[in-house]
N, CA, C and O atoms as a Tinker XYZ file with bonds, in Angstrom:
   268  protein
     1  N      0.780000   -1.169000   -0.093000    73     2
     2  CA     0.069000    0.075000   -0.010000    64     1     3
     3  C      1.018000    1.148000    0.013000    63     2     4     5
     4  O      2.017000    1.215000    0.730000    81     3
     5  N      0.572000    2.085000   -0.937000    73     3     6
     6  CA     1.508000    3.382000   -0.966000    64     5     7
     7  C      0.431000    4.613000   -0.746000    63     6     8     9
     8  O     -0.769000    4.408000   -0.560000    81     7
     9  N      0.926000    5.686000   -0.784000    73     7    10
    10  CA     0.231000    7.030000   -0.387000    64     9    11
    11  C     -0.863000    7.217000   -1.408000    63    10    12    13
    12  O     -1.925000    7.677000   -0.989000    81    11
    13  N     -0.761000    6.951000   -2.581000    73    11    14
    14  CA    -1.931000    7.192000   -3.529000    64    13    15
    15  C     -2.935000    6.231000   -3.130000    63    14    16    17
    16  O     -4.037000    6.737000   -2.918000    81    15
    17  N     -2.847000    4.946000   -2.967000    73    15    18
    18  CA    -3.932000    4.099000   -2.659000    64    17    19
    19  C     -4.583000    4.382000   -1.343000    63    18    20    21
    20  O     -5.791000    4.169000   -1.239000    81    19
    21  N     -3.883000    4.852000   -0.303000    73    19    22
    22  CA    -4.386000    5.381000    0.837000    64    21    23
    23  C     -5.326000    6.562000    0.660000    63    22    24    25
    24  O     -6.445000    6.593000    1.173000    81    23
    25  N     -4.780000    7.602000   -0.145000    73    23    26
    26  CA    -5.468000    8.865000   -0.413000    64    25    27
    27  C     -6.878000    8.395000   -0.959000    63    26    28    29
    28  O     -7.939000    8.706000   -0.418000    81    27
    29  N     -6.766000    7.603000   -2.102000    73    27    30
    30  CA    -7.935000    7.336000   -2.941000    64    29    31
    31  C     -9.039000    6.523000   -1.973000    63    30    32    33
    32  O    -10.254000    6.680000   -2.102000    81    31
    33  N     -8.461000    5.680000   -1.038000    73    31    34
    34  CA    -9.419000    4.947000   -0.225000    64    33    35
    35  C    -10.053000    5.865000    0.722000    63    34    36    37
    36  O    -11.185000    5.611000    1.133000    81    35
    37  N     -9.369000    6.998000    1.135000    73    35    38
    38  CA    -9.966000    7.952000    2.191000    64    37    39
    39  C    -11.171000    8.670000    1.384000    63    38    40    41
    40  O    -12.298000    8.817000    1.858000    81    39
    41  N    -10.794000    9.069000    0.169000    73    39    42
    42  CA   -11.732000    9.813000   -0.465000    64    41    43
    43  C    -12.939000    9.037000   -0.776000    63    42    44    45
    44  O    -14.063000    9.470000   -0.522000    81    43
    45  N    -12.710000    7.824000   -1.358000    73    43    46
    46  CA   -14.000000    6.927000   -1.592000    64    45    47
    47  C    -14.513000    6.706000   -0.370000    63    46    48    49
    48  O    -15.743000    6.684000   -0.413000    81    47
    49  N    -14.109000    6.550000    0.599000    73    47    50
    50  CA   -14.704000    6.110000    1.978000    64    49    51
    51  C    -15.643000    7.353000    2.346000    63    50    52    53
    52  O    -16.799000    7.180000    2.730000    81    51
    53  N    -15.116000    8.508000    2.215000    73    51    54
    54  CA   -15.939000    9.850000    2.451000    64    53    55
    55  C    -17.080000    9.787000    1.632000    63    54    56    57
    56  O    -18.204000    9.920000    2.115000    81    55
    57  N    -16.896000    9.604000    0.491000    73    55    58
    58  CA   -18.180000    9.656000   -0.620000    64    57    59
    59  C    -19.225000    8.552000   -0.180000    63    58    60    61
    60  O    -20.444000    8.722000   -0.177000    81    59
    61  N    -18.439000    7.178000    0.260000    73    59    62
    62  CA   -19.298000    5.987000    0.489000    64    61    63
    63  C    -20.261000    6.451000    1.812000    63    62    64    65
    64  O    -21.461000    6.177000    1.842000    81    63
    65  N    -19.589000    7.174000    2.873000    73    63    66
    66  CA   -20.270000    7.376000    4.020000    64    65    67
    67  C    -21.486000    8.172000    3.845000    63    66    68    69
    68  O    -22.586000    8.007000    4.372000    81    67
    69  N    -21.053000    9.165000    2.919000    73    67    70
    70  CA   -22.304000   10.161000    2.474000    64    69    71
    71  C    -23.302000    9.638000    1.839000    63    70    72    73
    72  O    -24.447000   10.000000    2.112000    81    71
    73  N    -23.045000    8.656000    0.840000    73    71    74
    74  CA   -23.975000    7.997000    0.169000    64    73    75
    75  C    -24.828000    7.032000    0.993000    63    74    76    77
    76  O    -26.056000    6.978000    0.920000    81    75
    77  N    -24.086000    6.300000    1.759000    73    75    78
    78  CA   -24.737000    5.395000    2.796000    64    77    79
    79  C    -25.778000    6.161000    3.624000    63    78    80    81
    80  O    -26.929000    5.725000    3.641000    81    79
    81  N    -25.488000    7.180000    4.257000    73    79    82
    82  CA   -26.290000    7.994000    5.163000    64    81    83
    83  C    -27.423000    8.520000    4.272000    63    82    84    85
    84  O    -28.598000    8.485000    4.639000    81    83
    85  N    -27.037000    8.994000    3.122000    73    83    86
    86  CA   -28.216000    9.597000    2.103000    64    85    87
    87  C    -29.321000    8.468000    1.921000    63    86    88    89
    88  O    -30.528000    8.601000    2.120000    81    87
    89  N    -28.669000    7.364000    1.512000    73    87    90
    90  CA   -29.666000    6.141000    0.976000    64    89    91
    91  C    -30.470000    5.686000    2.199000    63    90    92    93
    92  O    -31.654000    5.359000    2.118000    81    91
    93  N    -29.749000    5.683000    3.360000    73    91    94
    94  CA   -30.625000    4.956000    4.548000    64    93    95
    95  C    -31.673000    6.149000    4.991000    63    94    96    97
    96  O    -32.823000    5.811000    5.271000    81    95
    97  N    -31.344000    7.368000    5.051000    73    95    98
    98  CA   -32.279000    8.412000    5.379000    64    97    99
    99  C    -33.547000    8.419000    4.407000    63    98   100   101
   100  O    -34.705000    8.396000    4.824000    81    99
   101  N    -33.168000    8.455000    2.995000    73    99   102
   102  CA   -34.210000    8.482000    2.082000    64   101   103
   103  C    -34.833000    7.128000    1.568000    63   102   104   105
   104  O    -35.679000    7.061000    0.676000    81   103
   105  N    -34.349000    6.156000    2.191000    73   103   106
   106  CA   -34.881000    4.764000    2.014000    64   105   107
   107  C    -34.647000    4.292000    0.534000    63   106   108   109
   108  O    -35.494000    3.635000   -0.072000    81   107
   109  N    -33.378000    4.689000   -0.038000    73   107   110
   110  CA   -33.303000    4.240000   -1.333000    64   109   111
   111  C    -32.121000    3.404000   -1.425000    63   110   112   113
   112  O    -31.081000    3.773000   -0.880000    81   111
   113  N    -32.189000    2.244000   -2.106000    73   111   114
   114  CA   -31.287000    1.031000   -2.042000    64   113   115
   115  C    -29.948000    1.409000   -2.805000    63   114   116   117
   116  O    -28.853000    1.108000   -2.330000    81   115
   117  N    -30.090000    2.114000   -4.068000    73   115   118
   118  CA   -28.966000    2.095000   -4.776000    64   117   119
   119  C    -27.970000    2.923000   -4.177000    63   118   120   121
   120  O    -26.828000    2.476000   -4.066000    81   119
   121  N    -28.304000    4.290000   -3.702000    73   119   122
   122  CA   -27.177000    5.017000   -2.972000    64   121   123
   123  C    -26.665000    4.390000   -1.691000    63   122   124   125
   124  O    -25.572000    4.779000   -1.280000    81   123
   125  N    -27.318000    3.480000   -1.022000    73   123   126
   126  CA   -27.111000    2.874000    0.321000    64   125   127
   127  C    -26.149000    1.832000   -0.223000    63   126   128   129
   128  O    -25.029000    1.850000    0.287000    81   127
   129  N    -26.375000    0.957000   -1.133000    73   127   130
   130  CA   -25.478000   -0.043000   -1.662000    64   129   131
   131  C    -24.182000    0.366000   -2.134000    63   130   132   133
   132  O    -23.185000   -0.306000   -1.868000    81   131
   133  N    -24.115000    1.594000   -2.929000    73   131   134
   134  CA   -22.963000    2.010000   -3.610000    64   133   135
   135  C    -22.021000    2.661000   -2.277000    63   134   136   137
   136  O    -20.806000    2.503000   -2.154000    81   135
   137  N    -22.734000    3.270000   -1.525000    73   135   138
   138  CA   -22.072000    3.747000   -0.203000    64   137   139
   139  C    -21.377000    2.540000    0.529000    63   138   140   141
   140  O    -20.172000    2.642000    0.761000    81   139
   141  N    -21.956000    1.565000    0.856000    73   139   142
   142  CA   -21.386000    0.428000    1.427000    64   141   143
   143  C    -20.187000   -0.149000    0.491000    63   142   144   145
   144  O    -19.135000   -0.572000    0.971000    81   143
   145  N    -20.437000   -0.119000   -0.728000    73   143   146
   146  CA   -19.223000   -0.869000   -1.515000    64   145   147
   147  C    -18.056000    0.214000   -1.630000    63   146   148   149
   148  O    -16.895000   -0.196000   -1.652000    81   147
   149  N    -18.318000    1.561000   -1.705000    73   147   150
   150  CA   -17.301000    2.486000   -1.702000    64   149   151
   151  C    -16.587000    2.457000   -0.358000    63   150   152   153
   152  O    -15.399000    2.776000   -0.414000    81   151
   153  N    -17.031000    2.166000    0.736000    73   151   154
   154  CA   -16.331000    2.170000    1.955000    64   153   155
   155  C    -15.714000    0.812000    2.015000    63   154   156   157
   156  O    -14.788000    0.744000    2.824000    81   155
   157  N    -15.986000   -0.280000    1.371000    73   155   158
   158  CA   -15.291000   -1.513000    1.630000    64   157   159
   159  C    -14.248000   -1.937000    0.579000    63   158   160   161
   160  O    -13.229000   -2.537000    0.922000    81   159
   161  N    -14.507000   -1.622000   -0.698000    73   159   162
   162  CA   -13.666000   -2.109000   -1.704000    64   161   163
   163  C    -12.198000   -1.627000   -1.814000    63   162   164   165
   164  O    -11.381000   -2.270000   -2.473000    81   163
   165  N    -11.856000   -0.424000   -1.122000    73   163   166
   166  CA   -10.372000   -0.273000   -1.113000    64   165   167
   167  C     -9.571000   -1.190000   -0.138000    63   166   168   169
   168  O     -8.340000   -1.158000   -0.121000    81   167
   169  N    -10.289000   -1.995000    0.660000    73   167   170
   170  CA    -9.436000   -2.887000    1.534000    64   169   171
   171  C     -9.047000   -4.030000    0.536000    63   170   172   173
   172  O     -8.029000   -4.660000    0.823000    81   171
   173  N     -9.717000   -4.370000   -0.579000    73   171   174
   174  CA    -9.457000   -5.538000   -1.249000    64   173   175
   175  C     -8.780000   -5.295000   -2.423000    63   174   176   177
   176  O     -8.501000   -6.275000   -3.113000    81   175
   177  N     -8.384000   -3.951000   -2.881000    73   175   178
   178  CA    -7.788000   -3.755000   -4.059000    64   177   179
   179  C     -6.475000   -2.955000   -3.932000    63   178   180   181
   180  O     -6.406000   -1.991000   -3.170000    81   179
   181  N     -5.601000   -3.299000   -4.564000    73   179   182
   182  CA    -4.309000   -2.657000   -4.423000    64   181   183
   183  C     -3.870000   -1.888000   -5.848000    63   182   184   185
   184  O     -2.946000   -1.074000   -5.849000    81   183
   185  N     -4.512000   -2.176000   -6.885000    73   183   186
   186  CA    -4.115000   -1.595000   -8.195000    64   185   187
   187  C     -4.815000   -0.243000   -8.288000    63   186   188   189
   188  O     -6.043000   -0.168000   -8.257000    81   187
   189  N     -3.998000    0.863000   -8.406000    73   187   190
   190  CA    -4.373000    2.098000   -8.508000    64   189   191
   191  C     -5.375000    2.355000   -9.537000    63   190   192   193
   192  O     -6.298000    3.118000   -9.253000    81   191
   193  N     -5.315000    1.768000  -10.809000    73   191   194
   194  CA    -6.285000    2.022000  -11.842000    64   193   195
   195  C     -7.660000    1.470000  -11.622000    63   194   196   197
   196  O     -8.642000    2.045000  -12.092000    81   195
   197  N     -7.762000    0.293000  -10.870000    73   195   198
   198  CA    -8.917000   -0.414000  -10.544000    64   197   199
   199  C     -9.616000    0.440000   -9.457000    63   198   200   201
   200  O    -10.837000    0.591000   -9.426000    81   199
   201  N     -8.804000    0.957000   -8.617000    73   199   202
   202  CA    -9.267000    1.860000   -7.411000    64   201   203
   203  C    -10.184000    2.937000   -8.022000    63   202   204   205
   204  O    -11.350000    3.095000   -7.660000    81   203
   205  N     -9.502000    3.752000   -9.086000    73   203   206
   206  CA   -10.161000    4.884000   -9.606000    64   205   207
   207  C    -11.285000    4.734000  -10.420000    63   206   208   209
   208  O    -12.217000    5.537000  -10.388000    81   207
   209  N    -11.246000    3.508000  -11.330000    73   207   210
   210  CA   -12.196000    3.017000  -11.957000    64   209   211
   211  C    -13.494000    2.687000  -11.343000    63   210   212   213
   212  O    -14.580000    3.132000  -11.713000    81   211
   213  N    -13.282000    1.855000  -10.361000    73   211   214
   214  CA   -14.363000    1.502000   -9.626000    64   213   215
   215  C    -14.929000    2.489000   -8.704000    63   214   216   217
   216  O    -16.111000    2.477000   -8.362000    81   215
   217  N    -14.121000    3.287000   -8.336000    73   215   218
   218  CA   -14.626000    4.622000   -7.526000    64   217   219
   219  C    -15.589000    5.243000   -8.233000    63   218   220   221
   220  O    -16.779000    5.274000   -7.920000    81   219
   221  N    -14.944000    5.891000   -9.476000    73   219   222
   222  CA   -15.829000    6.559000  -10.408000    64   221   223
   223  C    -17.114000    5.917000  -10.752000    63   222   224   225
   224  O    -18.144000    6.582000  -10.634000    81   223
   225  N    -17.159000    4.806000  -11.130000    73   223   226
   226  CA   -18.233000    3.959000  -11.500000    64   225   227
   227  C    -19.252000    3.912000  -10.227000    63   226   228   229
   228  O    -20.439000    4.163000  -10.439000    81   227
   229  N    -18.925000    3.676000   -9.249000    73   227   230
   230  CA   -19.722000    3.589000   -7.913000    64   229   231
   231  C    -20.344000    5.010000   -7.370000    63   230   232   233
   232  O    -21.409000    5.143000   -6.767000    81   231
   233  N    -19.435000    6.012000   -7.725000    73   231   234
   234  CA   -19.874000    7.378000   -7.347000    64   233   235
   235  C    -20.857000    7.762000   -8.380000    63   234   236   237
   236  O    -21.896000    8.291000   -7.985000    81   235
   237  N    -20.679000    7.570000   -9.677000    73   235   238
   238  CA   -21.669000    8.012000  -10.665000    64   237   239
   239  C    -22.922000    7.190000  -10.841000    63   238   240   241
   240  O    -23.934000    7.676000  -11.346000    81   239
   241  N    -22.852000    5.985000  -10.435000    73   239   242
   242  CA   -23.930000    5.089000  -10.486000    64   241   243
   243  C    -25.467000    5.398000   -9.940000    63   242   244   245
   244  O    -26.476000    5.016000  -10.533000    81   243
   245  N    -25.467000    6.076000   -8.835000    73   243   246
   246  CA   -26.627000    6.550000   -8.305000    64   245   247
   247  C    -27.357000    7.670000   -9.079000    63   246   248   249
   248  O    -28.579000    7.816000   -9.071000    81   247
   249  N    -26.440000    8.480000   -9.777000    73   247   250
   250  CA   -27.099000    9.412000  -10.554000    64   249   251
   251  C    -27.944000    9.051000  -11.929000    63   250   252   253
   252  O    -28.851000    9.722000  -12.420000    81   251
   253  N    -27.406000    7.823000  -12.406000    73   251   254
   254  CA   -27.842000    7.236000  -13.518000    64   253   255
   255  C    -29.042000    6.197000  -13.298000    63   254   256   257
   256  O    -29.975000    6.067000  -14.090000    81   255
   257  N    -28.889000    5.502000  -12.155000    73   255   258
   258  CA   -29.832000    4.294000  -11.975000    64   257   259
   259  C    -30.566000    4.591000  -10.567000    63   258   260   261
   260  O    -30.039000    4.405000   -9.470000    81   259
   261  N    -31.748000    5.038000  -10.762000    73   259   262
   262  CA   -32.629000    5.471000   -9.745000    64   261   263
   263  C    -33.728000    4.529000   -9.442000    63   262   264   265
   264  O    -34.639000    4.240000  -10.218000    81   263
   265  N    -33.567000    4.097000   -8.292000    73   263   266
   266  CA   -34.794000    2.915000   -7.802000    64   265   267
   267  C    -35.151000    3.467000   -6.443000    63   266   268
   268  O    -36.002000    2.905000   -5.752000    81   267
């Protein structure tokens, strides 16, 4: 783990916490699940490109898929 991986993990964790709280408050499943995934996936991924790609995907997903 290097500094870039740690920084991206902190940023995605912050977005994940916000999405999870918003999804739980509004009772919306997609933001809540994306928030949980954003908080957890940096622990299992070391590749910087996969971290960035998955982070962008899960941050943008609630804007395009509304349930």
